[in-house]
FINUKOL-7439 format. One line per field, with one value per residue (C-alpha): residue in one letter; x, z, y; residue number from 0; chain. Coordinates in steps of 0.1 Angstrom, whole numbers, plus 5000, padded with zeros to 4 digits. Layout:
residues N
type = (a  ...)
x = (X  ...)
z = (Z  ...)
y = (Y  ...)
seq = (NUM  ...)
mol = (A  ...)
***
This chain:
residues 255
type = (m  y  n  n  p  p  k  t  l  f  i  g  k  s  v  i  y  l  p  t  c  h  s  t  n  d  i  a  s  s  l  l  g  k  p  e  i  f  e  g  t  v  v  i  t  s  n  q  t  a  g  k  g  q  r  g  n  k  w  e  a  e  p  d  k  n  l  t  f  s  v  i  l  k  p  d  f  l  k  i  n  q  q  f  n  l  n  i  a  i  s  l  a  v  h  d  f  l  t  k  y  l  g  e  k  v  k  i  k  w  p  n  d  v  f  v  i  e  t  e  t  g  k  k  i  c  g  i  l  i  q  n  t  i  r  r  e  n  i  e  h  a  i  a  g  i  g  i  n  i  n  q  e  n  f  s  e  p  k  a  a  s  l  k  s  l  t  h  q  s  y  d  l  e  k  l  f  r  e  i  s  e  s  i  e  r  r  y  l  q  l  r  e  n  g  m  p  a  l  l  n  q  y  h  h  v  l  y  w  y  k  q  r  r  t  f  k  a  g  d  l  f  k  g  e  i  i  g  i  d  e  l  g  r  l  m  i  d  t  g  p  e  v  r  v  f  n  f  k  e  v  e  f  i  e)
x = (2384  2394  2366  2355  2379  2394  2385  2416  2424  2446  2462  2443  2418  2431  2437  2451  2443  2461  2450  2486  2519  2556  2563  2540  2570  2581  2545  2543  2577  2565  2536  2557  2553  2521  2496  2467  2488  2483  2501  2486  2479  2482  2492  2479  2479  2465  2495  2529  2552  2586  2582  2613  2626  2656  2691  2678  2657  2624  2593  2572  2535  2508  2482  2450  2461  2481  2483  2510  2509  2529  2520  2532  2543  2558  2578  2596  2597  2625  2661  2684  2699  2664  2654  2652  2626  2601  2610  2603  2569  2558  2572  2553  2521  2524  2532  2501  2479  2492  2492  2454  2453  2485  2492  2526  2545  2548  2582  2600  2633  2657  2658  2622  2608  2581  2584  2561  2577  2562  2595  2629  2638  2605  2589  2586  2551  2558  2585  2588  2609  2611  2626  2633  2638  2660  2658  2685  2686  2652  2632  2609  2590  2590  2575  2566  2563  2546  2539  2519  2512  2475  2458  2488  2495  2524  2558  2591  2608  2604  2608  2577  2543  2509  2479  2460  2489  2491  2454  2438  2413  2407  2406  2389  2417  2398  2388  2424  2436  2414  2427  2464  2458  2444  2473  2498  2482  2482  2519  2528  2509  2527  2560  2550  2539  2573  2565  2599  2609  2578  2581  2617  2609  2581  2603  2629  2603  2591  2625  2633  2661  2662  2685  2689  2724  2725  2748  2754  2777  2797  2826  2831  2805  2802  2778  2762  2731  2710  2707  2689  2695  2714  2702  2710  2691  2722  2719  2739  2751  2769  2795  2808  2841  2825  2794  2795  2774  2761  2745  2721  2736  2766  2754  2733  2712  2722  2689)
z = (4659  4696  4708  4737  4765  4788  4825  4836  4855  4827  4804  4771  4782  4755  4722  4690  4662  4629  4601  4590  4602  4600  4637  4667  4689  4666  4666  4704  4708  4687  4711  4743  4762  4746  4773  4759  4761  4794  4809  4795  4761  4734  4698  4679  4642  4620  4596  4609  4579  4597  4632  4653  4670  4692  4677  4650  4635  4616  4633  4608  4611  4585  4582  4602  4619  4650  4679  4673  4697  4720  4755  4768  4804  4830  4854  4871  4902  4885  4887  4856  4870  4874  4838  4834  4861  4836  4811  4837  4845  4808  4799  4828  4817  4782  4798  4820  4790  4768  4795  4796  4761  4760  4795  4811  4778  4776  4786  4787  4767  4781  4775  4764  4739  4747  4734  4733  4740  4713  4705  4722  4709  4712  4689  4692  4697  4710  4709  4732  4727  4755  4748  4778  4781  4810  4831  4857  4876  4867  4838  4826  4799  4786  4754  4756  4720  4719  4690  4696  4669  4670  4638  4614  4601  4577  4587  4568  4601  4609  4646  4648  4659  4667  4689  4658  4645  4680  4689  4654  4665  4653  4678  4682  4683  4701  4729  4732  4733  4763  4780  4775  4786  4818  4823  4816  4842  4869  4865  4861  4893  4911  4900  4911  4945  4953  4942  4926  4948  4938  4901  4900  4915  4890  4861  4871  4874  4838  4822  4790  4797  4834  4852  4820  4807  4772  4745  4741  4720  4732  4707  4711  4719  4755  4777  4808  4829  4833  4870  4868  4861  4883  4897  4863  4843  4830  4823  4846  4832  4854  4832  4860  4867  4869  4866  4835  4832  4799  4788  4759  4725  4742  4742  4718  4725  4702  4695)
y = (8702  8698  8721  8698  8706  8679  8677  8696  8728  8743  8717  8717  8743  8766  8748  8763  8738  8741  8717  8717  8732  8726  8721  8726  8732  8761  8776  8773  8789  8819  8824  8826  8859  8869  8880  8858  8826  8809  8779  8747  8762  8734  8738  8707  8698  8671  8673  8682  8685  8690  8675  8673  8643  8636  8638  8662  8634  8641  8628  8607  8612  8604  8632  8629  8596  8606  8630  8656  8686  8709  8720  8754  8751  8776  8754  8782  8761  8740  8750  8747  8715  8700  8702  8664  8662  8676  8649  8623  8638  8641  8606  8591  8609  8593  8560  8562  8570  8542  8515  8519  8504  8483  8472  8466  8462  8500  8512  8546  8546  8571  8600  8604  8579  8555  8519  8489  8455  8433  8416  8414  8449  8468  8493  8531  8545  8580  8606  8636  8667  8693  8727  8750  8787  8797  8829  8833  8801  8787  8774  8802  8784  8748  8735  8698  8685  8651  8628  8596  8571  8563  8552  8550  8515  8519  8533  8537  8528  8491  8498  8520  8510  8526  8518  8506  8484  8468  8464  8463  8490  8526  8554  8588  8613  8640  8616  8604  8640  8647  8616  8625  8661  8649  8625  8652  8675  8648  8642  8679  8687  8659  8673  8708  8695  8681  8646  8640  8610  8590  8601  8590  8556  8550  8562  8536  8509  8514  8522  8503  8477  8485  8461  8440  8432  8446  8460  8497  8519  8548  8549  8512  8485  8474  8454  8468  8471  8502  8510  8543  8580  8605  8638  8655  8630  8612  8575  8552  8519  8493  8476  8454  8470  8505  8526  8548  8579  8593  8626  8628  8616  8601  8565  8543  8513  8484  8467)
seq = (0  1  2  3  4  5  6  7  8  9  10  11  12  13  14  15  16  17  18  19  20  21  22  23  24  25  26  27  28  29  30  31  32  33  34  35  36  37  38  39  40  41  42  43  44  45  46  47  48  49  50  51  52  53  54  55  56  57  58  59  60  61  62  63  64  65  66  67  68  69  70  71  72  73  74  75  76  77  78  79  80  81  82  83  84  85  86  87  88  89  90  91  92  93  94  95  96  97  98  99  100  101  102  103  104  105  106  107  108  109  110  111  112  113  114  115  116  117  118  119  120  121  122  123  124  125  126  127  128  129  130  131  132  133  134  135  136  137  138  139  140  141  142  143  144  145  146  147  148  149  150  151  152  153  154  155  156  157  158  159  160  161  162  163  164  165  166  167  168  169  170  171  172  173  174  175  176  177  178  179  180  181  182  183  184  185  186  187  188  189  190  191  192  193  194  195  196  197  198  199  200  201  202  203  204  205  206  207  208  209  210  211  212  213  214  215  216  217  218  219  220  221  222  223  224  225  226  227  228  229  230  231  232  233  234  235  236  237  238  239  240  241  242  243  244  245  246  247  248  249  250  251  252  253  254)
mol = (A  A  A  A  A  A  A  A  A  A  A  A  A  A  A  A  A  A  A  A  A  A  A  A  A  A  A  A  A  A  A  A  A  A  A  A  A  A  A  A  A  A  A  A  A  A  A  A  A  A  A  A  A  A  A  A  A  A  A  A  A  A  A  A  A  A  A  A  A  A  A  A  A  A  A  A  A  A  A  A  A  A  A  A  A  A  A  A  A  A  A  A  A  A  A  A  A  A  A  A  A  A  A  A  A  A  A  A  A  A  A  A  A  A  A  A  A  A  A  A  A  A  A  A  A  A  A  A  A  A  A  A  A  A  A  A  A  A  A  A  A  A  A  A  A  A  A  A  A  A  A  A  A  A  A  A  A  A  A  A  A  A  A  A  A  A  A  A  A  A  A  A  A  A  A  A  A  A  A  A  A  A  A  A  A  A  A  A  A  A  A  A  A  A  A  A  A  A  A  A  A  A  A  A  A  A  A  A  A  A  A  A  A  A  A  A  A  A  A  A  A  A  A  A  A  A  A  A  A  A  A  A  A  A  A  A  A  A  A  A  A  A  A  A  A  A  A  A  A  A  A  A  A  A  A)
***
């Protein structure tokens, strides 16, 4: 499995395939610092039994149906206060990949989920969990865990979707893995080559609920309009009287 490498410089050139594992992020983390583990190494599995999502949630993935993998990166060019820049690059990479199949209805939901706008609320097709190791003032290692729903058709969560459920077609997972690896490398190299202004502009352009008046919850319910993210990756919502700024887990989208 996954023996045919993508057309990349380093992302996905080395693949560690596990038929089953509890968490690719945990396995990738255990490999950090080993001399044979290069940047771009991918840990991928057909059956992740304890995948991690945002807010401590479990990531649901039916065996042999989806792409569940983690990429080891060494973004030591990023300072601690630039951590969210990597989220932007990886989220845009997934967005680029999915828009080839689903078009402009693919949106990035802050901080790092990817939704498809089939209805007024949209459905989740991808989750991303990035875990960083800090050394002094910079990021020494990052593990980008990515779960993309591909051929799964049945979900316990009604707001979940897959490529197959949306297009009624089946997909070759190995082919799609090569495509997403190439997409990740393009965006990561753009980030590394000081392409952050363009990345941020594109991120805002495809941000879920961007410049739409919607309902949110931060203690109490309130209405506001997402106007972007700040330099630390915090969500900025214009409520009318003021612009409120939120860190991860401080605000909920009320669908």
